[in-house]
C-alpha positions in Angstrom: 4.0 34.8 16.3 2.5 32.9 13.3 -0.8 31.2 13.7 -1.0 27.4 13.9 -3.0 25.6 11.3 -5.7 23.0 12.1 -3.6 20.4 10.3 -0.7 21.1 12.8 -3.2 20.8 15.7 -4.4 17.4 14.3 -0.9 16.2 13.9 -0.1 17.2 17.5 -3.1 15.3 18.8 -2.1 12.2 16.8 1.5 12.5 18.1 0.2 12.6 21.7 -2.0 9.6 21.1 0.9 7.6 19.7 3.5 8.8 22.3 1.3 7.9 25.3 -0.3 4.8 23.8 -3.8 6.2 24.5 -6.9 4.4 23.1 -9.3 6.8 21.5 -12.6 7.1 19.7 -14.4 9.9 18.0 -17.6 11.7 19.1 -19.7 14.1 17.2 -19.4 17.1 19.5 -16.9 18.6 21.9 -19.5 18.6 24.6 -19.6 14.8 24.7 -15.8 14.4 24.9 -14.3 12.5 27.9 -11.1 10.9 29.2 -10.6 8.0 31.5 -7.4 7.2 33.4 -8.8 3.7 34.4 -9.1 2.5 30.8 -6.5 4.9 29.4 -8.9 6.1 26.7 -10.2 9.4 25.5 -13.2 10.2 23.3 -12.8 13.4 21.3 -14.4 15.3 18.5 -12.5 15.6 15.2 -10.0 18.4 15.3 -11.6 21.1 13.1 -10.8 24.3 15.1 -8.8 25.7 18.0 -11.7 24.8 20.3 -11.9 21.2 19.4 -8.1 21.1 19.7 -8.3 22.7 23.2 -11.0 20.2 24.3 -8.9 17.3 23.0 -5.9 18.5 25.0 -8.1 18.9 28.0 -9.1 15.2 27.8 -5.4 14.3 27.5 -5.0 16.3 30.7 -7.4 13.9 32.5 -5.0 11.1 31.7 -1.6 12.8 31.9 -2.2 15.8 34.2 -1.7 16.3 37.9 -4.3 15.7 40.6 -6.6 13.5 38.4 -7.2 11.1 41.3 -8.8 14.0 43.4 -12.2 13.3 44.8 -13.1 16.9 43.8 -14.3 17.2 40.2 -13.2 20.9 40.1 -9.7 20.0 41.0 -9.6 17.4 38.2 -11.1 19.9 35.7 -8.8 22.8 36.6 -5.7 20.7 36.3 -6.8 19.1 33.1 -7.2 22.6 31.6 -3.8 23.6 33.0 -2.3 20.6 31.3 -4.0 21.5 28.0 -2.8 25.1 28.1 0.8 24.1 29.0 1.0 21.5 26.2 -0.8 23.3 23.4 1.4 24.3 20.4 -0.5 27.6 20.7 -3.1 28.9 23.2 -5.4 31.6 21.9 -7.7 34.1 23.7 -10.6 32.2 22.2 -9.3 28.9 23.8 -8.9 30.6 27.1 -12.4 32.0 27.1 -13.8 28.6 26.2 -11.9 26.9 28.9 -13.3 29.4 31.4 -16.8 28.7 30.2 -16.2 24.9 30.5 -15.0 25.4 34.1 -18.1 27.5 34.9 -20.3 24.7 33.6 -18.3 22.1 35.6 -18.7 24.2 38.7 -22.4 24.4 38.2 -22.5 20.6 37.9 -19.9 19.9 40.5 -19.9 16.6 42.4 -17.6 14.7 44.6 -16.9 11.2 43.4 -15.0 8.4 45.2 -11.7 7.7 43.5 -12.8 4.2 42.6 -15.5 5.6 40.4 -13.4 8.2 38.6 -13.0 7.0 35.1 -15.2 5.4 32.5 -18.3 5.2 34.5 -18.1 8.9 35.5 -17.0 10.0 32.1 -19.5 8.1 30.1 -22.3 7.6 32.6 -22.1 3.8 31.9 -20.7 1.1 34.0 -17.7 -0.6 32.3 -18.5 -4.2 31.2 -16.9 -7.0 33.2 
């Protein structure tokens, strides 16, 4: 199997944004990326590697994936990563290892959130403006 270029990964992310009419903004680091179903928006780091691509797909998974209304943050996280893996144009061992690390971090910081608060406030730590 041939390797996928970063440009192909960027193009794929752009196609997903356009296809699903998702609002987006850029953040400096993957660790500050988020996705909100309530406002149909993601914030992702520029696609510069397979890891930033995987993280971007994970954030798409928070909008497009199964079980994103669960009260359990780990259910939401696991299913967002499943969506990312299933929809990636390529999924590498490095991406798999990173997703595992992210899930370990999420487990260490696990919280149960009422469904009405899942979204922008949870993702950003800020209350949406009225």
